[in-house]
Every structure is written in C-alpha cells, then in structure tokens.
Residue, then its C-alpha position, 0 to 999 in steps of 0.5 A: x428520083x424519089x416524090x418523097x425527096x427534099x426539094x430546094x429552090x436556091x436563088x443567087x443575086x448578082x455578087x453571088x454570081x459577080x466573076x469567075x471566082x464567086x461562079x466557083x464558088x456557088x458551084x461548089x457549094x450547090x454540088x454539097x448540097x445536091x447531095x442532101x436533096x433536090x435542088x432548082x437554081x435560079x441566078x440572076x445576072x452577072x453584077x452590073x450586067x443589067x444596068x449595061x444592058x439598059x445603058x445600051x439600051x439607052x444610047x441606041x435610043x439616041x441613035x448611038x450605034x457606036x456606044x450601044x455596040x461598045x457595051x454590048x462589046x464588053x458585056x461579051x467580054x467580060x463573060x467569056x473572060x470568065x469563062x476562060x478562068x473556070x477552066x470547064x469541059x466543053x469550054x468551044x460550046x459555052x461560049x458559043x452560047x455566048x456569043x450566039x445570045x450576046x448577038x440577038x441582043x446585038x441586033x435588038x440593039x440596031x434595031x433600036x437604032x436604027x428606029x430611035x424607038x424602045x419598046x417595052x416589049x423590046x427592052x424587056x427582051x434586051x434586059x433579060x439577055x444577063x440572066x441568060x449569060x451567067x445561067x449558062x456559066x454556071x452550069x459550065x461551072x457546076x459539071x466541072x464540079x461534077x454535078x448534072x445541071x443545065x440551064x434553063x430559060x424561064x422564059x420558055x416556061x413561066x407563063x406571065x401577062x404582056x404587062x411588060x417591065x412589071x410582070x405578073x405570073x398567069x397562076x394556075x398557069x404556072x404552076x403547071x408550066x413549072x411542073x412540066x418543065x423542071x419535075x422532068x430534070x429533077x426526075x433525072x437527078x438534073x440541078x435545073x440553073x434558071x433564068x430569073x427576072x423573066x417569063x414568057x408572055x402569051x404570045x411568047x414574047x419575053x416579059x421581065x418581072x420588075x423590081x425583085x424579079x429573080x426572087x419572085x421566080x425562085x418563090x414561083x417555081x418553089x410554090x409550083x413544085x411544093x418545095x421544102x425551102x427556098x434561099x436567097x443567097x445575096x452579100x449580106x448576113x441577112x435581114x438587119x433589125x435596121x440599115x447598119x450604114x444608118x446603126x453600125x450596131x444593127x443585127x441580123x433578124x434569125x426569124x421573121x413572119x411574111x408580113x413582118x418581112x412584108x412590112x420592112x420591104x415596103x418601109x426601105x429595108x432589104x428583104x424580099x420584095x412583098x410580092x415575092x413571098x405571096x406564093x410561099x406565104x399560103x402553103x408556108x413554105x418557108x425563105x432563108x436569105x443567107x450570105x453567099x460570102x459567108x455560107x456558114x453563116x446561118x442568116x434569116x427565116x422568113x416563115x409563118x411564126x409568130x415569135x415576139x421574142x424579147x421585145x414586141x419590135x423587131x426593127x426600126x426602117x425608114x423610107x427618104x425622100x416623102x413629101x406629107x400632103x395636108x387636107x386641112x377643113x373645118x368644112x370636111x367634118x362629117x361629110x361624107x366622100x371627101x376621103x373617097x375623092x381624095x384617094x380616086x384623084x390620086x389612084x386617077x394620077x397613078x399616085x402611090x400612097x404610103x402612109x395615111x393620118x386622119x384627126x380624129x375630127x375628119x377635119x384634116x387627112x393627112x398622106x405621104x407619097x413619094x417625093x418625085x409626085x409630090x408637085x403632082x399630088x398636090x396640083x391633082x388634089x387642088x384640082x380635085x377640091x377647088x369647088x371647096x376651097x372657093x366655098x371655103x370647106x377646104x381651107x389648105x391643101x399643103x404639101x410638105x418635102x423632104x420627109x422621111x418615114x420612120x416604122x417600126x415593125x414587128x408582130x409582138x407590138x399586138x397587144x403589148x402596152x406602152x409601145x407607142x409611149x417608148x417610141x415617143x419618149x425615145x424621141x422626143x428624148x433626143x429633141x426629134x419632132x413628129x410631124x404625124x403619124x400612122x399605126x394599123x388595127x393590126x397592129x403590126x408597125x407603127x409609122x411616124x413622119x418625120x423632117x428628112x435630116x432626123x431620120x437617121x437619129x431617129x432610126x437609131x434611137x428607137x434602135x436602142x430604145x428597143x435594143x435591137x443591137x442586142x442578141x435576142x433571147x427569145x423570151x417576152x420580156x416586158x415584164x422583166x427585171x432583170x439583174x447581174x450578180x458581180x460575185x458569189x461571197x457571203x453579200x452575194x448568196x444573202x442577195x440571192x436569198x432576198x431576191x427570191x424572198x421579196x420576189x412577190x412583193x417586187x411584181x405587186x408593188x413594181x409591176x417586175x418580175x426580178x430575175x437573176x441572169x447571171x452570176x460572175x465570180x473571180x474565173x467566169x460566168x454562168x448566165x441565163x439570159x430568161x432567168x436562173x431557176x431558183x433551185x440551180x442557184x442555189x445549188x452554185x453558190x453552195x457548191x461556191x461557198x463549199x470553195x469551187x470555182x464557176x470556171x469548173x462548171x461546164x455550162x459557165x464561161x471563164x473570164x477573169x476580166x470582169x468588163x470582158x464579162x459584162x460584155x458579154x451578159x449584156x450583149x443578150x436584149x436584158x430587160x432593164x438589167x442591173x449590174x450589182x457588184x458584191x465583190x472587194x476587188x478593185x478591178x470592177x470599175x472598168x466593169x460597172x463602166x461598161x455597163x453604164x455605158x451599155x445601158x445598164x444601171x449599176x448598183x455597187x457594194x463594193x467601196x474599192x472603185x469608188x475610193x481609189x482616184x477622183x479620177x476614176x470617182x468622178x468616171x463612174x459618176x459622170x458615166x451614169x449621168x451621160x448614158x442616162x442610167x443610175x448609179x446606187x451606192x448606199x451600201x459602200x457607206x452605211x451598209x443598211x442605213x440610207x445615208x447616201x439616199x440622204x445625203x442626195x436629198x440634202x443636195x437635191x433641195x439646194x443645201x449645203x453640207x459644212x460636215x458630216x462626222x460619225x461612226x461608219x463602221x458596224x463592225x468596229x462599233x461592235x469592237x468598240x462596245x466589247x472592249x466598254x464590255x470588259x473584253x480583250x480586243x482580240x476576243x472581241x475581233x474573234x467574236x466579229x469575225x465569226x459573227x461574219x461582221x468583218x470585212x474578207x481580211x479583218x485588218x480592214x476594218x481593224x487598221x481604219x481602211x474600211x472606213x476611209x474609204x466610207x469617208x473618200x465616198x462621202x467625202x466625193x458624195x457630198x464635194x467636200x472633197x475635190x482632191x485625191x489627198x488630204x485623208x488623214x486615217x488611225x488605225x486601231x491595229x498595223x495595216x501591215x498586218x493584214x492577209x496573214x492567217x487567222x492564227x496569225x492575225x489573233x496572235x499578233x493582236x493579243x499584244x494590242x489587247x492591253x494598250x487599247x484596255x487601258x485607253x478604253x478605262x481611262x476616256x472611262x474614269x473622265x465620262x467620256x467613251x472612245x469611239x472610231x469616227x470619221x470627220x469628212x470636212x470642207x478640204x480634209x476628212x480623218x478617220x480614227x479612234x477620238x475619245x466622246x462623250x459618254x452619254x454623247x449620240x456617239x458615245x451611246x451607240x451600241x454594238x453594230x450601230x452606225x451614226x452619220x450626223x450632217x450639218x448644214x447650212x440648212x442643219x446649222x443649229x441642229x445637225x441632221x443624225x441617221x442611226x442604225x444596225x451597220x454590220x453584217x452580211x444580211x444587213x448589207x445584203x438589204x442596203x444593195x436590195x433597197x438600192x435595186x428596188x429604188x431602180x425597179x421603182x423608176x425603171x417600172x413600166x409606164 
C-alpha cells in the first residue's frame, strides 16, 4: 500500500450492527468507501448483547448457573441467526468461531457460579466477548460483498494498564503495538475489523476501557496511524443543539471544537466522551459523527477550528439528578485553606464534583455532586468541618437535592458582551429561578443550577433565546438587525434606498447594522442570510422596476405563498429579524402571523390584512402579544404621520378615545386642492398618478376603499370599532371602475368633471370646502366627501397634507390634532422606516 494514501477509521455502535440487515448495510457502505482510502473499522457489540453478558455474569454471581447459561445460549442463537441471514461463504467456519467465543464465556460464567465471586478481571473478559462476536459477523459480511477484511481482537495488541473496567492505554507503547498490528494489514489492502472497548493488560489479561470505550479505541488507533479522519457511526444524525426529546426543534450542529464537544459531553449531551478526544485533539485529527441509518446526512465534525457562527452559544445541555452542597459561615472569610480542605475531603471520598461556585465574600462555597453521592458528600464535609461548626466559624452545611445543571456551551461566548444577561433574561421571562452559577475565565460555558422540575423549561428557554432551532448562517451577527422585505414595488425600492442611506445613523444611534437579508415578490424570494450587498440589491430592484420577476433569477427561490417564504427565510438564524410588508395584497396575513410565531417582529404598510375581518385583525394583534413580538403599522393609517404612535400614547396613559375625525388620504387631499384651484377632476387624478400619490389601482383611492381601510384600522386600534359592520363608505367614483386600463379610466373619469366642479363651486359660495373625511365613533365609521368650514382646520388643508383630530376624555374641550404630509412613496417609506427604527430602539444591545 502507498503510505501516502488517505487512512480513515470508522467506528460502528451497537445499533449500527444490531442485526443482519444493519450489518449487511454497513458492509456495503465500507466496501464503497474502501475504493477511496485505506480503512480501519472498529465495531461495538450488537445492541443489547453487552447487557446480556453482564446479566449472565450477575446471575452466576448469585449462583444461578442455569440463568447464566440461558442468557448465553440466547446470545449464541442471535449471532448464528444473523450469520445465516447474511448468506456468506465460509459460514461453517464463522459459526465455529462464534461457538468457540461463546463457549469460552460459558466456562467463565460456570467458574463464577462455582466461586460465587465475579472479579473485575473476569468481568472484563466476559463483557469483551460481545465485540469479538460482532467483528466476526461484520468481517464475514465484508468478505461477502467483495472486500478484503480480517477480524482483529484489540486485546491482542492494544496495551493498557490493569485498571479493569476503566483501563487506560499506555501511551507510546500502545501507539507502537497498534502500528505493528494494523499497518501490515493496511499495506496488503485489507480492512482490519477491530474489537472496540477492550485492550490488553501488562500480564496479557483482557481489559475494558469504560464509558465510550469503543469510541476511544477508534481515536487511539487514528492517532497511532496518523489517520486523516475518524467517523463515529451511530443511530442519530449528529450532535444536536439540545436533547431533541426536550427540544423538538433542536438541530444538528455542523461543527464543534474539541473543547466544546468535551464540555457538552461532561454536561450530559450525547457526544464523544472527553477522554475519547484526547488522542486526536493534540494532532488535530477531525472526528465526524454520522448516522449509519441515513449515511447521506452530513453529520457533525469535531476538530480544532473555532467557528462562533451567528451566535456565541452553540448548544444547551443538562445533567440531572445533582445535589448542591453548600458550606457557609462568616468565619470562613479570609481564612486560607478552607477550600483546600473541602476539596481534599471530597476527593478522599472519591466523589466527583460537577460544578463549583463561591461568593466573593468567601462566606459560602457551593459545589454540585451526583445525586447518588449526596449523603456521602454531606456527611464527609460535616466530619471535616466538625470543629469549625462547633466554634461557629462554619454556620452550616446544607445539601439541596433534586437539582439539575444547565450549561450554555460555545467558544464564541469568550469576549462577547451580554451573553450572561441574555441567559438570565431568558430564564427570568419564564419565571425560572437560578440557584447557583459558575463560569470559567475561558468563557467556554456558563453553568446554572436549577430545580430539577424546571430543567426542560430552562433548556427550551435558552435554546430559543440563542436561536439554536435555526440554521446557522456562519456569520457573527451580534450587532445585526435583519430586514425581510415583502414587496419590491415603489415603496419597497424607496425603503431599501432609505435603509442604505441611513445605515451609518442606525449603527451610531442603536448600535445595530441594518441589513436587508431577503426580498420577495409574488413569484419568489431571494435570501442572503449575511445581508444582500447594496449593489446587488439595487440591481435586483432595478430589474423589478423593468418588469422582471424574482423567480426568473437563478439564485432565487420560486414561491408564491408568502407564509411559506417566511418559514423558509426564518429557518435561518437571523439577528433581530423584522418582516416588512410593503405589498398591496390580502394574502399576507398568514405570513405576518407566521413571522410573529417564529419570533420575528413585523412592520406593515399593507392595509388589507388589517382591515379585513375583525377576527383576523385580532389574531394578528393577539399573536404579537402572545409571542412577545413588536407589531408596528404606522404607515397603514398615516403614511409618515405619527397617527398610530399618538393614539398608542393616549391609550397607554389611560385616556379613552371618544371620536377621531380627519382627512386620511394625501392622494384625495391633493385632488381636492386641485379642484379648489379649478382643475377638472380627471386632470387632477392624472396629475396625482403621475406624481406617484395614488395606490397601484387609483380607484382604491377614488372610491374611498383605501380611506375606509385606514378608518377601520384606526377604529380597531382605538377600541371604537368592535365589530365587522357599521361602516359607510361614499366614494368620489364608482368602485366598478377598478382594474380598467389607464386610458379607459381617464375616459370614465371625465364624466365626473362637471358634477364635481358644480359641487366645489356650491361649497365655495357657502364659505365651505369639499374634503374627503373619515369619522370614527363608537360603533360607527363614516367615510366620504363632506363640506367643511373653509376657514376651519380641515378646510385649510392643502396638497397632500393629512390631518387627524382626536377627541378623548382628556382632550375633550380642545381636541388633539396631528397634521402633515400624507401621500407619496417617499413619505410612506419614511413612515415604514420610522417603525423599523422604533423596533431597533427596543432590540438594541443592552
């Protein structure tokens, strides 16, 4: 074999070789891989076999020889049945090997039953036989699919100490014996199939390596052979951001640093044991965990890279059934050696410490120990500090059982301000109380102690806080503020230009870098989780104004359902996402709800979803409250005017609105002003269209539909409109003119020139002016042309100015008036930006 050829070590867990079907699938997988590189395979015992062997040994210890023999017969039968299903050549020889191994174990079990004693040495010899059986089956299956393979028992070459049940490899010595045993086989083009979990003591006895032993076998072999990669095949897709049983939304983490994986293992995550990674970490050999039931999945790679990703925390783990033991006393402060005595006593009792916390006053030291050692720890410390308690230097030693340790893990936490604040804030919002906290200077993890009953809720709270249910964008977005633009029309283009123009201001004012990460139209959407560059965004919007659709772009996703688009975009871990609806469709309500449910704030300039059924309106408002998100809709009523903001201020102070009246359409205000100046109605409308003041369909303005929607929204927000009915809309034109071509519409509008001119003249003779007014009172909304005092506030409005007059319990004698420009793309875009900046103020880093 060419020594420069790539070498990989592949380890298969018990479920991966759990029956004949799985063993055959593994053999095919390895055969295909062997064409690309040299392979060493490490196999565990078939699932459940090790437990059966332990049970047989335990039965023998009780003197129950028959029970032990029965269990071993079942083990033999299971392996022989699997062998028969594999249909391999040389089946009799393999069957004889299986029989020999089981018979040797049977002899050991008989001896144990005779002596009524199970030594650690004998136990290891019995337990290691499960791996010896499985590698014979896997080797036979590999041979059957055309691969050259040979079974190798690790207890013939993997040198360890004599700590039976928890043996350690003799570093240096084991490296040489691994190379001597496996290099020649690799050179011959053979796949060595090695027993995991076991080794050889100095006197030649079989040892086992303890928890994660087969994984450790794989990494020891990889380090000795200087392999290129280790793959640990299991029955899950990789390492998850949290336990999927606790957090169904947990995702596979694509990359972990060795240290991150070690911390997660220590705090209960199903990931490689810390000891497993020691052999490969120093040489930087990557370890990948993959699912043998779904080999097409990418899995998780564990290596030396530090990749913070788009959030500083990569995972949240929990270890349950812990006990907090506290040593407290005012006499401890400033006294050297107290901590040393405490930990020496705990160490002498062979009790593992899982967390340490000490107050700055030195009056309290708190440590966590496994729950089953709680009584031992408490009694040990009471003995150690008996004299101190008698003198009053130590007040008490308290043991609190039923505690869980929750750990937020990630190297990105180092030097990232605000992580602890977010952790405690997330727990506080759910009413969860922290009993103790510990964080090392490396800031690799933040560990919290909570009552056992709060474990699941705490894990879910932290998982949601750091967006771990989303796809990692790979970008550190701690200072990001991500906008999703639903709609690419005139307002969308104006808003995009404003965001870019005000970007430096937003950073300076709020400490947030505003980025448009997605744009959507009725055909599809384009997503750039790290932000769409300004030049690319300009090109996209320019092409849209030229008639192109987003779906026509190769890098866009075709999608006609706005809610589906929102789901796909928010599957990514965006920073403080805000959905901005600047469309003119009725079909975005579900998209807004989806955004709110998914933890996304919403800004809307689209009136239709809010002015439809009252049930839908309340669903949106209640959805925002339930999810704790912000829902801003200023531009749906007053364009750039602070109408909604003013109303919310009134209501927040306890005031109650009794009436709202005013001109809510800058478009119609402009048309009325031109009529006052003598212009024909059709000409005034044509000018408004040319200046960009009208809705895409001008009849929406002229028929009163647009003002009606604004009035309904305002009525609902104020509490005056509590039902779907009781609205009367009188338009300047018939709504049946909608959807006509511009030329056909102009022809139709000419018929209104003379009647409206006569009405304007009549009002002028009476010292009045015609204005398009919305009146909102309890249970009733009226919208239509009204003659008002020419010298009054509404009569004096000119151009596109809007005005709303609020009458309330506080503002009864002198109503509150809000007035200013109310039409035009730029004015509306500025109103939308105002809502976005209000959200930025709420979401700024603390």
